[in-house]
N, C-alpha and C positions, 0 to 999 in steps of 0.2 A: 473287523469292519472299521474302516476309517471314520474318525469323528469329524464333524464339521469344525473348521477353524474358528477360534474365538476372535472375532473381529475387533473386540475392544482392547486387546492386549498387544497387538502387533499390526504392522502394516500388512495388508493383504491385497494383492492386485487382482481385480476382476477384469477380464478382457473386454467386457462390454463398457463402452463409454457412458458417462453419466447422461450425456445428451447425444442424440443420434446425428453426429456431424456428417454433412454431405456436401458435395460440390456438383455443379452442373457440367463443368468442363475444366480442363487445366487452365491455369492463369498464373504463369511464373512471376509476372510483375506484381500482382497483388500478394502472392506468397511472400515476396520480399518485404512488402509493407507490413504484413501480418507478423513478421519477426519481431516487431516492436512489442507485441504482447507475449512473445515467447521468452526473449532474453533482454528486453529493454528495461529501463529504470522504473517504469510503472507497470510492468508486465506481471504475468501469473507466477513466474519463478520468484520474482522479488517478493510478491505477496506471500507465497507459500513459506519461503525462508524467513521472512520477517515475523510472521505469526508463530512459526515453529520455534524460533529462537526466543521470542518474548515469553513463550509458555513456560520455559524452564524455570524462570525466576519466580513464578507465582504458584507453583505446584502446591506448596504447603500453606502459604498464606491465603491464597484465593483459589482453592481447588476447583470451584465452579467455573472461574474464568480460565483456568488451565484447561479444563475440559472443552470450553468454547473455543479457545485459541487453537487447540489441537484439531478440533473438528473442522474449523474453517481452514486451517493450514492444509489439512488433508484434502479438503474440497478444492483448494487452489491447485494442489498437485494434479487433481483430476482435470481441472480446467487447462492446466499446462498440457496435459495429454490431448485434450480436445483441440487446442490451438496447434500443437505439433502434428496431429493427425490431419487437420485441415490443410496445413502447409504442405504436408506430404502429398495429399490428394491433388492440391493445386499444381504440384510439380510432376504429376503423372506423366511418364514418358521421358522425363529429363534424364534419369539415371540410365535407363536402357539405351537411349539414343547416344548419350555421351560415350558409351562403351562400344558403339557401333563403328566399324572401320570404314563405313561409307563416306562419301564426300561431305565435308563439314557444312557446305552451303545447303545441301539437300536436307541435312539433319535439322538445321535451324529453320528452313522453309517449312518443313513438315511440322515442327513443333510450334512455330510462331506465325504460320500463315502469311508468308510473303516478306518482301524486302523491308517494308515500313516497320513491321513488327520486329524484324531482325535488327534493324538499326536501334529500335527502342531497347531490345534485349542487350545489345552491346553497350548502350548508354547506361543501363542499370548495372551491368557487370562492372563498369568503370567506377560507379558509385560504391558498390559493395562487391568487390571481386571474389571474396572468400565464399560468398553464398552460392554463386553460380559456377565458379571455377574449381573451388576446393572442397565443397560440401558433398559432391557426388550425387546431388539431387535430393537432399534431405534438409530438415531444419538445422540451423546452427544456433549455438547459445550466444547470440549477439542481438543487438537491436537492428533496425532496418538499414542503418548506415554501416553496419559491420563492427560496431564497437562491442567488445566482449562484455558479457555479464560480469558484474563485480559485486563482491560482498559489501562494498561501500554503499550499495543501494539500500541495504537493510538498516532500518531504524529500530533499535531496541535500547531504550533509555534506562530501564530498570525501575522506573516509577510507572505503575500500571495506568494511572490517569493520563500521563504523558503519552504512553504507548497507544492507548485507545484513541486519543485525539489524532495521533499520527496515522493510525490505521484508517480512521474516517477520511483523512486527507488522501491516503493512498488509494482507497476505494473510489473516492471522488475523481482523482486524476485518471484512474483506469477507466472509469465510465466515460469520461470525455474522449479518451483515446478511441474507445470502441465507437462512440458516436462519429468521430472523424473518419474512422476506417470504413464505416458503412457508406460514406459518400463516394468511395473509390471502387466500389464493386456493384455490378448489376446482377450478380448471381443470387437468385432468391434463396437458395439453400444456404449459401455462405452468410447472407444477411440474417437468416433465421438463427444460425449458430451465434453470430455476433450479438443479436438481440438477447438471446438466452444468457450469454456471458455478461453483457452489460446489465441485465436485470439482476443477476446474482450479485453484482457490485452494490446495487441499491439495497438488496437484502442484507448484505454484510454491513453496510453503513448503519442500518437500523439496529442490527445486533450489537455492534460496538457502542452505539449511542445508548442503547438500553443498559448495557453492562456498565457503562460509565456512570449512569444515573444511580446505580446501586451502591456506589462508593461515595460516602459522605464524610467530611466535605471533600469536594473534588476541584474546587477553585479557590485560590490559585493552586496549580499543581505543586506537589512537594509538601514539605513540612513547614517551612518558614512563611510567615505572613509578609505581605508587602507593606512598605512604609506608608502610613496614611498621609504623609506630607506630599507624596508624589503620585499616589495611585489613581487620583482622579483629576490630574492636571493635563490640560491640552494646550500645547504650544503652537501658536500660529507662525509656523516657520517657512511658509511658502508665499507669504505676501497676500494671500487670499482672505476672503471673509466668509467662505462657505460654512454654514452651520448645519448640523444634523445630529442624529442620536449618538454619534461617536464623540461629540463635543458639547452637546446641549441636553439638558434634562438629567435623567438618572442613568448611571452606568449599569450595564446588564449583569455583570458578574458580582460586584460587591454592593450594588444598590446605593452608590454614593452620587452626590450631585457633581456634575462636571464643572471644573473651574477653567474657564477659557482665558488664556493669557494672550491678549491681543498684541502686546509689545514684549516679546520674550527677552530682548536685550536689556530693556529697562528693568524688567523683573529680576533678571540675573544680577544686575548691578545692585539693586535695592536690597536683595536678600543675601549679599555677600557670597555669590556663587551658589545660591540655593541651599546654603547651610543654615540660614536663619529664617526658616519657614514654619508657620503655624498651620496645622491641618485645618482645612475649611471644607464645608459641605459633606462632612462625614462624622459619624459618631465614634469612629475608631480613634484611638490615641496611640502614641508610642508605647505607653505603659500596657495598654490592653493587647497590643501587638506582641510584646515580649511575653506576656502571660499566656497568650494563645500558643506561641511557639513552644513553650515548655510543656503545656498540656498535650498538644498534638504530637510532639516528639515522643512523649511517654507512651501515648496510645499506639502510635505506629511501631515503635520499638517493641512493645509488648506483643503486638500482633505477630510480628516476625519471630520473636524469641519463643513464644508459646506454641507456635505452629511448626517450628523447625527442630527436628531431633538433632542432638549433638553427639550421641553415641550409637553404635550399632546401626549406622545409617544405611538404609536400603531404599531404593527408588520405588520398587513395586511390591505390593502384597499379593502373593500368589495363592490361589484357592488350593484346598486340600486335594491331592490327586485322587481320582476315582478308583475305587477298589473293585 
């Protein structure tokens, strides 16, 4: 008797989509736009690969964050499948008709409902020829303009607090893309799918933010403290006099009082190129900064060393086989 697969130890593909993606009718033009979330710089493949890559470096030090990153990465792969399936449905008929030996004008008229749509199709093909001409009627690993997906889209810094902030930004950008895409389709089924995907971006933002809050201290990122001579200084470099919480009152990260430099040139000259500056509006000093650097360096180093095996290294712990 076959045993059920252990979903926690390997990728296992279920044929049912996470969300029931549907379309009312084919729409090749919107299919091209939707490629942005398939192979674009803010799309689902980028997100899946980014969280997948980030997870490797935290497996031993932050096993709980490793679990979260792998869970979300795997969900992003499922969202990639939803986007790909939607694109394929929007291209219904393209593949078969392109293989038809009948008159090409009849094919385009049948698929695109008349001369006007035909001209729009031709225009779109010129913008992204690979999608309509070379794909054979399926999604391609490009953005909507035909630019191939690249590993350069992936941000994995190696510092978990940096990566989590990057992930919040990635989910934010993806949400905005989905919002924009919804303006270009009237298909209620497609909008329903896009709303689901957009909402999951919001869910992931909250997950990353919650995970970030469990790592203390997490600001500034990294190990080294910022120099108290410059961490709360705002230079008026655009000739304006606008004041706000970014240059007035208390800074949100370090809780220091902003020092507004109205005349930056004068300030630079008087301080010998900012080398003769005394910290103001902060309780931190250069001495306390250096002490903090040593203490936090030891803590972070010990976290990694104590959690990472150096001999007989094995990635997974397998359960005892059933007898």
